[in-house]
N, C-alpha and C positions, 0 to 999 in steps of 0.2 A: 384683634384676635380673629375676626372673620376671614380676612384674606389668607392668613396662615393656616387656619383650619381648612379652608377651601383648597389650598395648595397641597396640604397633607392628604386630603381625600382624593385629589387627582392623582397624586403619586401612588397612593395605595391601590387605586383602581388600575393604574398602568401595571403595577406589580402583579396584582391578582389576575388581570385579564390577559397577561402576556402568554402567547401560545407555547413558549419554551419553558421547561422547568427552571424555576429560580428559587433561591433560598437565601437567607441571611444567617450566618453563624457567628458565634462569639470566638474570636481568635485566641482567647485565653483558655476557655473551657472546652471549645470545639462543639458546644451544644448548638442545635438548631434554634434560632430565635424567631424565624418566620419562614413560611413556606407557601408557594403559590399553588393554585389548583392544578396547573399543568404538571407540577412535580408530584402531587398526590395521585393524579391519573396515570402518569407514566411509570412511577416507581411502585405503585400498589400499596404504599403505606398510607394510613389515614393521617390527617393533619396532627391529631393528638399523638399518634405513634411517632411521627417525625419529631415533634416537639419534646418528646421524651428520650430522643436519641442524640448521639453526636455524629459528626461527619465520618468518624472512624467506622461507624456501624453499617455504612453503605459501601465500604471498601472490602475487597477480598483481603484476608488477613496478611498475606505476603506484601501487600502494597502499603500498609499502614506506616512502616518506617519512612518510606519515601514521602508520604503524605505529611508526616510530622516534620520532616526536613523542609518541605516546601512551605508549610505554614510558618515555620520559624523565620523564614525569609520574607514574610509578607511586608511590603512597604506601603506607602500611601499610593492611592491612585489606581489606575487601570492596569491589569496584568493578564496577558494571554498565557494561561498556565499550561496549555498543551492538552494532550489526549491522556485520559485516565480511565481506569476500569472502575465501574460502579456495580453494585449488586442490588437488584431489585428484591422486593419482598418475596417473590416466588423462587428466589435463588439464581435467577438468570443474571449472567454477568454481561454487561454492555460496555461498549466503548463510548466515552463522552469527551467532547471538546469543551474545555472549561475556560470561561472568561470571568475574571473577578475584579471587584472594585473594593478596595479597602476604605473604610469610613467609620465614623462613630455612630452607633445605633443605641438609642436610649442610654447615652453616657458610657457605652461599652465599646471597646475596640472590636470591630466586626468586618466581615467581608460579605458583599453581595455576590452571589454566584449565578451565572447563567450557564446552564448545562445543555449542550446540543448533542443528541445521540447520533454518533457517526458509525454505528456498528455495521449497518448495511454498506456504507461507503468503504469502511475498512475491509470488510469481507471481499468487496469487489476489487479493491486495490490489491489484496493478498492473492486473490484468484488470478488477476492480470499478471502479477509478479511471477506466480507459478507457471502460467502459460508462457511468459517470456523466457523463463529458465528452461522450460521444456522445449520451446522453439530453438533456443541457442544450442541445446544438446542435439536436437535433430539436425541442425545445420552442421554442427561439428561432425556428427556421424556421417551425414551425406557427403561432406567434404572429404572425410577420411576414405570413404568407399570410392568416391570419384578419383582421388589420388591413386588408390590401389588399382582401379581400372585403367587409369592412364599409364601406370607402370607396366601393367600386363600388356596393354596395347603397344607401348614402346618395345617391350621385350619380343612380342609377336612380330612387329614390324621389322625389328633388327633380324630376327630369325628368318623371316620370309625373304628379306633383302639378301641375307647372307646365303641362304639355301638356293635362291634363284640366280644369284650372280654367276656361278660357274656354268649352269646350263645355258644362261643367256649369252655368256661369252662364247660358248661353243657354237650356238646358233648364229651369233653375230659373225664369228670366224668362218663358219660354213657359208653364210650368206655372202661374205666378201670373196671367198674363193669362187663360189658359183658365179657372181658378177664378173670377176676377173677372167675366169676361164670360159664362161658360156654367155656372156653379155650379148653377143650378136644373135644368138639363137633363142634368147628369151623374148616372149611377146611384150609389147608396150603395155604399160599401165597398170 
């Protein structure tokens, strides 16, 4: 019994001292069974409040059907469940990346959850996406303006070329006549 108790104490210490929010919930009732100090600190609920709640209570109401669907598909072992929205005690909604591990806890089917707050990262990614879209719009607008300017330049070049052709032909013709008729009398150079 000594080594088993020692092992249990070590694992409880790892769970409690983990800097990331973690909890264990019952997959049948969805009730919180255990919660670490990081979760208490990050979410704002006391340990007692957590243990009186279910995992549905930290979700925005619109996300509960997807949560129930996801829980119904829980299998054994490790699962990267993706990014979900959680609601803190003060009402703030955060984005969290969830990694879960299905196991038996005190004889009940349960999942250990590791929740990593990715709200700031997601906001930065969203801002970057908006900037990229804005940049693409600007490039498209500048390209359109450049194409219009090129068309105007082509039209102007054609017009200048057309309008100057007749006078240049006249000057060229006059120059030829001048050279043919008066070449000996023109100065060199």
